[in-house]
N, C-alpha and C positions, 0 to 999 in steps of 0.2 A: 556281373555287377555293373550297374550303370556308371557312366562317366561322371565322377563327382565334380569335375571342373565345370560341367554344364550348370551347376548350381549358380555359379557366378556369371557365366556367359549366356545363360538362357534368356530368351526374349521376355518381355513384360507379360504378366498375366492379364487376362481379360477383366476379371472382377477388380483386381488391384488398379489397373489403368483407369477404369471407369470411375471408381470411387476417389482415386487420387485427383482426377480432374474435377469432380464435383466438389471435393473438399477445398481444393485450391481456388476454385471459382467462388465458393462461399466465403473464403477469406477476403475476397475483394469487396464484399458488401460492407456498408457502413457499420461502424461500431460507436462507442461512446465519444471518442475524440478523433480529430484528424491525425493522420500519420504521414510519414515521408515515403517516397517511392522505394528507398532502400529497405526500410523496415517491412514494407509490403512484400518485397521480393523474398526476404527471409521468412516472413509469415507464410507466404505461399508454399515455400519448400517444406516447412515443418508440417503444415496442415496437409500438404500433399502426401508426405510420407506416412502420416497417420492414416489418411484415407486408403493408401495402398495396402497398409498392414491390415486394415479392417476388411478391405475387398479381397485380399489374398486369403485371409482366414476363412471368410464366408465361402469363397470358391472352393477351398480345400474341403470344407465340411460338406458342401453340396456334392462334390465328386465322390465323397465317401458314402453319402446316403443314396445318391442316385447314380447308378452305374452307367446309365445311357449316355452316349456321346453323339453329338451331331455329326453328320457326314462332313467330310473335309470341305466340299463346296459351300455348304451352309455355314460352316465355321468361318470360312474366308469372307463370306458376305457379311456375317455378323460383325467381324472385325472391321471391315471397311465402313459399315454403317456407324459403328461405335466411334472409330477414329474420326470420321468426318463430323459426327455430332459433337464430339469433344473439342475438336479444333474450332468449330463454329461457336460453341458455347464459350470457349476461352477468349475468342476475339471479342464477342459481345460483352462479356464480363469486364475485360480490360478496357473496352471503350466506355462502358457505363461507369467504371470506377472513377474516372475523372470527375464526372458530374456528382457522384456520390460524395467524394471528398470535398468538392466545392459546397455541396449542401450542408455538410457538417460544419464547415468553416463559417458559412453564412448564418447558421443558427447561433453561433457564438460571437457574431459581429467581427469576424476576422477577415483579412484580405482574401478574396476568392481567386486571386491570380496566383496559381501554384505551378511549381515545376513537377511534372509527372511524366515519366518515360515508360509507357507500356512495353515497348520492345526490351528495354533494359530490365524492367521488372520480370518479364518472362525469362530472360537469359539468366538472371540471378536465381530465380526459383528453380529452373530446370537444372542448372549446374549444381546447386546445393542438394536438390532432390537426388540427382545421380550419385553424388558422393555418399549421401545417407543410405541409399539403396545398395551401393557397393559394400559399405561397411556391414549392413544387415546380412547381405548374402555371404560375405566372408565368415561371419559368425555362424550362419546356417551351415556352411561348408565344414567348418570346424566341428560343429555338432554331429554332422553325418559321419565324419571320419571317426569321431569318438565312439559313436554307436556301433560302427562296423568293427572297431577294435574290441568293444565290450561283448559283442555277439559271439566272439571266438571262445569266450570263457563262461558265459552265462546264457540262460534261455533268452530268446529274442525279445520277448515282451519285457523281461527284466532289463535287458540292455537298453531298449528304447526308453523306458521310464527313467532309468538311472542317467542315461545320456542327456535327456531333456532337463532333468533336475540339476545336473552338474553344470551344464551350459548356462541355465537360468541363474544359478547361484554365482557363477563366474562373472556373468554380465552385471548382476546386481552389485557384486563386490567391486568390480571395476568402475561402475558408474558412481557408486557412493564413495568408496575409499580412495579411488584414484582421480576420477574426473571431478566430482563435486568437492571432495576434500582438497584436492590440488587447487581447484579454483578458489575455494574459500581461503586457503593458506596464502595464495598469491594476492588476493584482494586484501587479506589481513596485513601482509607485508607492506603493500603499497599504502594502505590506510594508516598503518603505524607511523610511516614516515610523514604522511600528510598531517597526522595528529600532532606532530612536533612543531609544525609550522604555525604561523599567525596570519590571519587575514590582513590584507593591505589596509592601512589606515588605523588599525587597532593598536592602541598603546597601553602600556601598564597604567592602571588608574592611580591617582594620588589620593584617592579617598579611602579612609579607614572603614567605610561602610560597605565595602564590597570585597569579596574574596580576591586574593592576589595583590591587594593594596597594602599600605602600611599597617603593620600589626596583624596581618592575616595569619591564621593558623595553617594555611596551605600556601604553597609557593605559586607564583605566577606561572612557572614552567609546568607544574603538575596539573594545571587546569585542562590542558589539551587545547587544540585549535578552536573548537566550538565553545569551550568554557571561557577561554580568553575573550572571545567575541562577546559572550553573554555579559561578563562582568565589566568588560572595557567599553561597552556601549550603553550603559545605563543612562536614562534621561538626566540631563544636567539641571542644576538649579536655575540658570538663566533660561533654558528652554521651557521648563515648567512654569516659571513666573510669567514668561511672555504669553503662554497659553491661558493661564488662570487669571492673570492680573493681580495676583496676591503673592506675598512672600512664600516661597516653596521650601520643602524639606528635602534633604539629600536622600535618595532612595537607598534601600538595603537590597543588595543582590548577593546571595550566597551560592557558591558552586563548588562541588568536590569532584575532581577528576579521578580517572582510574589510577593515576600514579600516587594518589594521596593515602591510600589504605589498601589492605589486602583482601577485603571482602565487602559486599554491600552493607552489611551491618556495621562494619568499622567505618565505612564512608559516611553512613547515616549518622553515626555518633559524632564524627567530626563536623558534619553539617549542623547538628544541633548546637555544638559548642561555638561554631561560627555565628549562628543566629544569636546566641547569648552575648557573644563578644560585640556584635554590631548593634545590639538593641532591637533585633528583629521581633522578639516576643512582646515588645512594648509598642509596636505600631498598630494602628487601627485595623490593618489588613495584613494577613500572612497567607501567601499562596504557595502551595507545593506544586511544582511544575514537572511534567514528564518530558523526557528528551527522546529524540529519535535515535537511530542506531549510532550515528556519529557523535552524539552528545548535543545535537542542535536543539535550541529552543527558538520558536518563532518569535521574532521581535515584536510582531503585531500583538501577540498575547501579553508580552511583558510591558511594552510601552503603553498599551491601552490602559492597563490597570494603574500604571504610575501616573499618567496624565490625569486620569479620573480622580485620583486621590492627591493630586498636587505633590507627588513624591513621597507621601507618608505611608509607604508600603514596604513590605519585606517579601522577597521572592527567593525560593530555594529550589535547587535542582542538583542532580548528580549524574555522572556519566557511568554507564555500564558497558559500553562498547565503543569502538571507533570504526566499526564496519558500516557501510552504507545500509540504510534502513531495510531495504528489501533482502539483502544478504543476512543481516542480523535477524530478520523475521524468520527466514528459512533455517538459519543455523542455530540460533540460541534465543528464540523469543521468550523461553522460560526465564532466561537471565533478566530480561526486561521486567517481567512481572515480579520476580524476586527483588529486584532493585527498587521497584515502586513500593512494594510492601514494606521493605526495610526502611525506606525514607519516611513514608507516611507514618508508620507505627512509631518511629523514633520521635518525629515532630509532634505527633498527637499525644504521646505519653508525656512529653515536656509541657505541651500546651494545656493538658488536662490538670497539671499540678498548679496552674495559675488560679488565683481567685476568680470565680465566674465573672465578676464585674470587670476584671482586668484583662480578660482574654480577648485577643484580636479576632476578627472574623476569619475563620479558617476556610480557605478556598482551595480547590484542586483544579488543575487544568492540564491539558496536553493535546498535542496535534499528532495525528497519524499513529505511529508506533508509540509515541508518548502518551496517547490516550489509552492504548492497550496496557502500557506500563502501570498507569495509575488505577485503571479499572480493576486490575488484579489485586488491589489493596482491599477490595470490598466484596462481600458475599453477593449482594444484590442491591437493588435500588433503595430499599429501606435502610440497609446498612450505610450506604453512601449518604443518604439524606440525614440519617441519624447521627453521623459522626463528622459532618462538615456543615458549613454554612452556605454551600453552593458549589456547583461544578460547571465548567465549560469544556466540552470535548469537541475538537475540530477534526473533521475528516476521519472519523473512526474506522479502523479496519473491520472487515466482516467477521473477524475472529473475536472481537470484543464480546465478552460473555453477557454483560448487562445490556449492552446495545442489542445483542441478538435476542435476548429474552423480551425486551420491550417491543422489538419489531415483530417477532413471531406472535406475541400475544397482544397485538394492537387491537384497538376497538374495531368492530365490524364496520366496513365501509371506508375506512381510511387507507390510503395507498401505502405501499411499503416504502416508497421514497419520501413520504411525509406522514409517518405513522402518528396516531394519537393513542396514547396509553393511559387508561383510567381517566379519561376526559381531560388529560393534560394537567392534572392536579399537582404533579411534581416535576415530571420531565416533559420537555417539548423539543420538537425537531424543526429546523428551519434551513432554508436556502436563501430566502430574502427576509429582511427585517420584519416585514408585515406578518410573516408566518408565526412570529413569536406571540402575536395577539390572538392566535387561534389554537384551540377552540375558545370561544367566548365563555367565560366562567371564572371561578376563583382560581388563583394561582398563588398560594401562600408561599412564604419562605420556609425552608431553603428551597432553591430552585436548581434544576439541572437542565442544561441546554446542550443539545447536540446540533452542531452546524454540519450539514452534509449536502453537497451538491448532487443533483440527480445524475450528473455526468462524471462523478468522481470514481475512477476505477479502483482507487484504494478502498472505497467503501463497498463496492459491489463485486470485486474479484473474490472468487471462492472455488475450491476444488469441485464443488457440486456443479459448477458450470460445465464440467465435462459431460455430464449425463442428464442434467435436469434443467428444464426451462425456468429461468428465474422469475420471481413475482414482479420485478420491476419492468419486465417486458410484457406483462399482462395488463389489460385494461388501459386506461388513460396513461400516457407517458409523462414522466417528470419533465420539468422545464429544461429545454435544450437537448433532450434525447431525440435523436432522429426517428421520425415515424417509420422510416424504411428499414430500421435495424431489426433483424430477426435473430432467433436463436438456432444454432446448428450444433449438434453433438460434437464434442471435441474442439470444433472450430472457434466457437464463441469464447471458450476458455482461453485460447491463445490470443484472440483479438483483444480481450479485456486486459490480459497480462501485458501485451505489448503497449496498450494504451497507457500503462503506468509510466512508460518512458517519456510520454508527452504530457503527463498530468500537470506539470508546472509551466508548460509552454503555451497556455491559453489565457484569455483574459480573466480577471477576477470574477467570481461567480460561476465559473465553470471548472471542470477538472478538479484538481487538488489546490486551487487557489481561492482563498476566502477573503483576503483583503480587509476592507473596512467593515465587513459584516461581523468581524470579531469584536469590534466596538459595541455593536448592538447586543451581541451575546453577553458581554460583560455587564452592560447596562441592565439587561434583564435579570442577571444573576445577583449583582452586587452594586447597584448604583448608589453613590454617596448621597447623603442628605443635601437637598437643594439642587440636584442635578436636573438640567432641563433638556428638552428636545433640541434646542439650539446648541447646547453643549455637545450633544451627540453628533450633530452634523458637522460642527467645527472639528471635533476629534476625528471623525471619519475622514474628513478632508486632509487633516494632518497625517494620519496613519497611512492613507492611501497614496500620498505624494511620493513620487519616485525618489 
């Protein structure tokens, strides 16, 4: 019987080493957004271990199919050539990675003077790679010992199959029920504590027009951290008057936190009663807003609408989680969709009971996971347009089902990063305000607008990046996408995933930052009577101010 300890101590495999190097070097190439040297080191290790796994698997299959082995001298020469080539390729890739990162930053108008430590990147990548490889080999050693034990009692082929299945099951259970669940539970505990806090400068409002204020059906404490920010930062009458030059109305903001009710349906029922209490159904505009995982609502979306209508608006949202959005998306995105359906259906049912002439304009909006939350309330675009007076979705995730249908079935000739669906008669996509005027032709109400930056990883990240070249890297690139970016199996998946960590660290108009463009989106969807281009520019300047 062979020495099982050699499983751990054995030298690196030829195919694994080659593909690990190629994958790690590919990870150094530019992606959608600039990244730090530390993230690059981690990415190099992850992609390297993936490459090693692929190379080792292909090598094992090759040895099983082709019994021929090169003579020892030839093998030694092949190793020398491969190692030398890999070292040379690694040095070149690390050297060029500096310029690649500068190019990405230059495309976004960012400072190109960066801190980039190629030797440290290499050290981080090699260290993490070695740790991952050690763990993988320990698992393999355990599997071999299990198979040896099973072979004593069952036929060899049965023992081998059973051993592989048992180890695979144990690894899957450990990864999901121990590592992932433990991670989610830890994040949940931390987020729960954070949810009880309040953002600096946010105070309990003294207005009875917002949740958490005097007469509110929900307590200030139950709103959660993001709910308190949402209701505590509504535009004030002096601010609105200063912008419009006319007497303003106090805005209505309704928010129901996780602590206010036991289910999304119960939360939605409370939200409707809060809208009734505050007079929200009597405003000219009623907007149902989606929240991200933490319960956050983008203030650009809320403030833009309030300033456009001089405060005569009602906004309503509810919290379905306090986890960070990306964790919430992985762990319970179905909860987001369920919450969106419950809120919209409850509001719509109450709105529908109003006399048609007395109904406010019913709008829906959400950013990121918030757009996913509200899209889930509708079957398709026709249902969305048939039951609302307009929608604005900002930075929609790739999983949004309506967005995916419109993009997949776009008109021939339109790029995936700026698709045209049915000649833009209902829905239009934009990165820049001018995009909303294209294609030229009728655009009747109600309108649906998707704001999406060509460099937003939230929009473009998808599991299919593991094995399929995305359409947004085919043909002409979208604005800001590096022409040197390429697709590599497995590698690009991790590059775009890591890009999400920097999605808010770039200038507006890139990544997941939309800034003043949200104003133009709302103007296209629901401009009030008498609104002018000058008003749009003034509001853009106000909303974009630090």
